[in-house]
Residue, then its C-alpha position, 0 to 999 in steps of 0.5 A: m230201753k233207751w230211757v233206761m240206758l240214758s238214765l244209767i249214763c246220766s247217773f254214772s256221769l253225775c257220780q263221776l262229777v261229784g266224786c262218788g266212790g273215790e278217796p275223800s278229798t281234803p281241803a288244800d288249806a287244811v292245817d295239820e295240827t300235829a305238824a311242827v311249825d317252823t319258827s326259825e324265821l320268827k326267831a331270826a326276826l326277833q333276834e334282829v329286833a332285839s339287837s336293833g331295838v326297832v320293830s321292823s317288817g321282818l315281824a310280818g306274819a309273826e302273830e300267825t306263826i305263833k297262833q299255829m304253834s301246838d304248845a298251848a302254854k308257849k303259844e299263850s305266853l308268846l302272844e301276850k309278849y307279842a302284844e306287849l312288843m307291838s305296843a312298846s315305845k321304849e327301845s330298851d323295852v323292845k329289845r328286852i321283849a324281843n329277846e325274851m320271845a326269841s329265847e322261848l322259841 
């Protein structure tokens, strides 16, 4: 009888440990694909680059923000322009590309 009780207690404890019967958990870093991405900071950074002609650290994380966008066509266009912006060497090109990107947001 002791063996049966001990088995039941162990089984119950194990179920509590692994979460049997509870609500399914979702990873804390799970991304909701339908959630709108806040692009206001990106747009402000691009406007700053468009006015200065200098690619600054304000664009840190820009590529990740663009990749999280749900509109596939806009995402693709912005990623292409972002690559072009990062490789631009002329101030006039930097201003033009950053302005185009900001207007798309």
